[in-house]
N, CA, C and O of each residue as an XYZ file, in Angstrom:
376
protein
N     114.336    133.384    106.590
C     113.759    133.203    105.267
C     114.383    134.241    104.334
O     114.500    135.413    104.692
N     114.766    133.824    103.183
C     115.385    134.702    102.208
C     114.332    135.337    101.322
O     113.204    134.851    101.239
N     114.698    136.409    100.671
C     113.767    137.111     99.793
C     113.209    136.188     98.711
O     112.015    136.241     98.416
N     114.040    135.356     98.124
C     113.592    134.415     97.103
C     112.592    133.417     97.649
O     111.668    133.009     96.945
N     112.774    133.019     98.913
C     111.846    132.086     99.541
C     110.472    132.719     99.697
O     109.456    132.049     99.510
N     110.433    133.986    100.035
C     109.152    134.678    100.172
C     108.439    134.700     98.830
O     107.234    134.458     98.759
N     109.177    134.988     97.767
C     108.579    134.997     96.427
C     108.034    133.629     96.073
O     106.904    133.514     95.597
N     108.835    132.575     96.301
C     108.400    131.215     95.980
C     107.163    130.841     96.769
O     106.238    130.242     96.220
N     107.130    131.182     98.038
C     105.980    130.857     98.888
C     104.742    131.584     98.402
O     103.668    130.987     98.321
N     104.869    132.851     98.078
C     103.727    133.621     97.591
C     103.214    133.045     96.287
O     102.004    132.915     96.101
N     104.109    132.701     95.390
C     103.719    132.124     94.112
C     103.036    130.783     94.326
O     101.985    130.530     93.736
N     103.611    129.917     95.161
C     103.012    128.610     95.423
C     101.622    128.739     96.017
O     100.701    128.034     95.606
N     101.466    129.620     96.967
C     100.160    129.795     97.590
C      99.156    130.362     96.601
O      97.989    129.970     96.624
N      99.575    131.270     95.739
C      98.685    131.835     94.749
C      98.301    130.786     93.716
O      97.139    130.717     93.316
N      99.248    129.971     93.277
C      98.968    128.902     92.323
C      97.974    127.913     92.927
O      97.105    127.394     92.226
N      98.103    127.655     94.218
C      97.206    126.719     94.899
C      95.848    127.352     95.181
O      94.943    126.672     95.663
N      95.693    128.629     94.891
C      94.426    129.299     95.136
C      94.304    129.820     96.551
O      93.205    130.155     96.994
N      95.418    129.895     97.271
C      95.405    130.385     98.645
C      96.200    131.678     98.668
O      97.386    131.689     98.339
N      95.572    132.731     99.045
C      96.246    134.018     99.113
C      96.337    134.446    100.565
O      95.514    134.047    101.389
N      97.329    135.252    100.877
C      97.510    135.680    102.256
C      96.307    136.485    102.751
O      96.103    136.617    103.958
N      95.519    137.017    101.833
C      94.347    137.779    102.235
C      93.112    136.897    102.416
O      92.063    137.379    102.845
N      93.233    135.583    102.085
C      92.104    134.673    102.259
C      91.683    134.626    103.716
O      92.503    134.785    104.621
N      90.388    134.406    103.930
C      89.870    134.348    105.288
C      90.467    133.186    106.069
O      90.488    133.222    107.299
N      90.957    132.147    105.376
C      91.503    130.985    106.058
C      92.891    131.256    106.624
O      93.263    130.692    107.653
N      93.646    132.104    105.969
C      95.040    132.269    106.369
C      95.177    132.859    107.764
O      96.153    132.564    108.455
N      94.231    133.681    108.199
C      94.344    134.249    109.535
C      93.868    133.280    110.610
O      93.983    133.582    111.798
N      93.335    132.118    110.220
C      92.923    131.093    111.174
C      94.069    130.143    111.495
O      93.976    129.356    112.437
N      95.136    130.207    110.731
C      96.237    129.266    110.895
C      97.323    129.833    111.797
O      97.634    131.023    111.751
N      97.889    128.959    112.616
C      99.053    129.346    113.405
C     100.264    129.405    112.475
O     100.195    128.977    111.323
N     101.343    129.926    112.976
C     102.559    129.991    112.166
C     103.034    128.586    111.803
O     103.471    128.356    110.676
N     102.952    127.649    112.741
C     103.376    126.268    112.471
C     102.501    125.629    111.399
O     103.005    124.916    110.531
N     101.193    125.879    111.453
C     100.280    125.332    110.445
C     100.550    125.932    109.077
O     100.490    125.239    108.061
N     100.844    127.209    109.058
C     101.167    127.887    107.802
C     102.456    127.320    107.199
O     102.524    127.085    105.992
N     103.456    127.105    108.016
C     104.719    126.525    107.542
C     104.484    125.112    107.020
O     105.028    124.733    105.983
N     103.675    124.330    107.737
C     103.351    122.974    107.297
C     102.685    123.005    105.927
O     103.068    122.260    105.025
N     101.686    123.873    105.776
C     100.971    123.987    104.502
C     101.930    124.357    103.376
O     101.886    123.761    102.300
N     102.777    125.315    103.616
C     103.736    125.743    102.588
C     104.710    124.628    102.214
O     105.160    124.547    101.071
N     105.029    123.777    103.175
C     105.986    122.704    102.885
C     105.359    121.562    102.090
O     106.067    120.864    101.365
N     104.036    121.356    102.210
C     103.404    120.267    101.457
C     102.764    120.748    100.153
O     102.377    119.922     99.327
N     102.646    122.047     99.951
C     102.017    122.578     98.731
C     102.691    122.137     97.432
O     101.990    121.770     96.489
N     104.010    122.157     97.347
C     104.610    121.702     96.082
C     104.201    120.261     95.742
O     103.909    119.956     94.586
N     104.181    119.390     96.733
C     103.777    118.003     96.506
C     102.304    117.939     96.096
O     101.955    117.227     95.155
N     101.446    118.675     96.792
C     100.015    118.695     96.455
C      99.784    119.210     95.043
O      98.956    118.670     94.309
N     100.506    120.244     94.665
C     100.342    120.792     93.318
C     100.804    119.816     92.253
O     100.234    119.765     91.163
N     101.834    119.043     92.562
C     102.360    118.081     91.583
C     101.507    116.815     91.515
O     101.163    116.357     90.425
N     101.167    116.255     92.662
C     100.488    114.952     92.714
C      98.973    115.040     92.873
O      98.260    114.098     92.529
N      98.480    116.155     93.387
C      97.036    116.321     93.552
C      96.495    115.862     94.891
O      95.413    116.286     95.299
N      97.233    114.997     95.583
C      96.794    114.535     96.899
C      98.005    114.115     97.720
O      99.092    113.892     97.188
N      97.791    114.014     99.027
C      98.877    113.635     99.924
C      98.303    112.806    101.065
O      97.154    112.992    101.465
N      99.113    111.895    101.582
C      98.700    111.126    102.758
C      99.610    111.490    103.934
O     100.595    112.208    103.768
N      99.272    110.992    105.105
C     100.001    111.352    106.319
C     101.457    110.887    106.273
O     102.348    111.606    106.727
N     101.703    109.720    105.740
C     103.073    109.195    105.669
C     103.955    110.093    104.798
O     105.085    110.415    105.164
N     103.427    110.485    103.656
C     104.192    111.358    102.760
C     104.434    112.719    103.407
O     105.535    113.264    103.326
N     103.400    113.266    104.049
C     103.546    114.556    104.731
C     104.597    114.465    105.833
O     105.375    115.398    106.035
N     104.617    113.346    106.541
C     105.608    113.144    107.589
C     107.018    113.060    106.993
O     107.964    113.621    107.545
N     107.148    112.365    105.878
C     108.451    112.258    105.197
C     108.942    113.626    104.736
O     110.130    113.931    104.846
N     108.039    114.441    104.225
C     108.408    115.767    103.710
C     108.801    116.710    104.841
O     109.792    117.433    104.736
N     108.021    116.703    105.924
C     108.202    117.685    106.989
C     109.046    117.209    108.159
O     109.585    118.022    108.910
N     109.166    115.890    108.317
C     109.890    115.369    109.466
C     109.092    115.393    110.755
O     109.643    115.159    111.830
N     107.803    115.674    110.660
C     106.929    115.735    111.840
C     106.373    114.352    112.162
O     106.308    113.476    111.300
N     105.971    114.173    113.422
C     105.409    112.895    113.865
C     104.012    112.690    113.295
O     103.370    113.636    112.840
N     103.553    111.446    113.326
C     102.220    111.113    112.827
C     101.138    111.864    113.599
O     100.147    112.299    113.013
N     101.319    112.017    114.899
C     100.339    112.737    115.728
C     100.262    114.198    115.302
O      99.172    114.750    115.154
N     101.412    114.819    115.105
C     101.447    116.239    114.706
C     100.871    116.424    113.304
O     100.174    117.407    113.051
N     101.149    115.501    112.397
C     100.603    115.563    111.036
C      99.086    115.511    111.089
O      98.412    116.270    110.393
N      98.546    114.618    111.913
C      97.096    114.507    112.051
C      96.501    115.826    112.561
O      95.450    116.255    112.085
N      97.159    116.461    113.515
C      96.691    117.751    114.035
C      96.683    118.807    112.937
O      95.725    119.568    112.806
N      97.752    118.849    112.148
C      97.819    119.816    111.048
C      96.709    119.565    110.029
O      96.025    120.501    109.617
N      96.528    118.316    109.623
C      95.494    117.998    108.646
C      94.100    118.319    109.177
O      93.252    118.803    108.428
N      93.855    118.058    110.450
C      92.558    118.380    111.050
C      92.296    119.882    110.975
O      91.211    120.308    110.577
N      93.275    120.671    111.351
C      93.116    122.133    111.338
C      92.923    122.663    109.909
O      92.069    123.518    109.676
N      93.711    122.158    108.962
C      93.593    122.623    107.574
C      92.265    122.191    106.950
O      91.720    122.893    106.099
N      91.751    121.051    107.367
C      90.445    120.600    106.895
C      89.343    121.471    107.482
O      88.436    121.893    106.765
N      89.416    121.739    108.778
C      88.426    122.598    109.440
C      88.430    124.010    108.861
O      87.385    124.659    108.800
N      89.594    124.484    108.438
C      89.715    125.827    107.863
C      89.220    125.872    106.416
O      89.115    126.949    105.830
N      88.917    124.703    105.840
C      88.421    124.669    104.473
C      89.501    124.715    103.411
O      89.200    124.925    102.236
N      90.743    124.523    103.796
C      91.850    124.564    102.847
C      92.044    123.200    102.188
O      92.336    123.112    100.996
N      91.878    122.144    102.975
C      92.006    120.781    102.472
C      90.689    120.033    102.621
O      89.863    120.364    103.471
N      90.509    119.028    101.788
C      89.393    118.084    101.914
C      89.981    116.710    102.110
O      90.997    116.365    101.507
N      89.331    115.912    102.969
C      89.839    114.560    103.209
C      89.005    113.541    102.449
O      87.801    113.705    102.255
N      89.688    112.482    102.027
C      89.063    111.401    101.281
C      89.553    110.078    101.857
O      90.730    109.939    102.193
N      88.650    109.110    101.970
C      89.023    107.803    102.501
C      88.963    107.790    104.011
O      88.609    108.780    104.652
N      89.319    106.645    104.564
C      89.248    106.475    106.009
C      90.548    105.910    106.551
O      91.259    105.164    105.877
N      90.833    106.278    107.765
C      91.957    105.748    108.537
C      93.271    105.745    107.776
O      93.722    106.805    107.341
N      93.895    104.595    107.601
C      95.227    104.545    106.979
C      95.200    104.830    105.487
O      96.242    105.113    104.894
N      94.024    104.760    104.869
C      93.910    105.046    103.437
C      93.507    106.495    103.158
O      93.258    106.852    102.006
N      93.440    107.320    104.180
C      92.987    108.702    104.022
C      94.018    109.522    103.257
O      95.221    109.434    103.501
N      93.509    110.319    102.329
C      94.339    111.275    101.600
C      93.684    112.642    101.702
O      92.511    112.763    102.059
N      94.452    113.656    101.387
C      93.978    115.038    101.449
C      94.269    115.718    100.132
O      95.314    115.503     99.517
N      93.321    116.549     99.705
C      93.472    117.345     98.486
C      93.130    118.785     98.808
O      92.423    119.067     99.776
N      93.635    119.688     97.994
C      93.261    121.088     98.165
C      91.768    121.229     97.872
O      91.255    120.663     96.906
N      91.087    121.985     98.715
C      89.658    122.225     98.506
C      89.503    123.140     97.298
O      90.312    124.045     97.089
N      88.488    122.908     96.522
C      88.223    123.742     95.349
C      87.653    125.077     95.810
O      86.836    125.136     96.729
N      88.090    126.129     95.167
C      87.580    127.471     95.478
C      86.373    127.769     94.635
O      85.794    128.850     94.745
């Protein structure tokens, strides 16, 4: 990771209302943290994301995307809306 990438990640997380000192950040694995950072620009632009889009962005399988979304929802970072194939996720309000 380059110095500029660290700055961009910190700014993106702060804009999204997620700070490295948040109680949620220490609940995430490194892979979950990387996943969150990779979908944040899309979430900030569009307001919501679905599993297909997250898979397209990250290159991860549908099963792995579901695991990431479950963990981020349990941590209170994301909220889920809809059911099954119509499910979308949004950043939880602080």
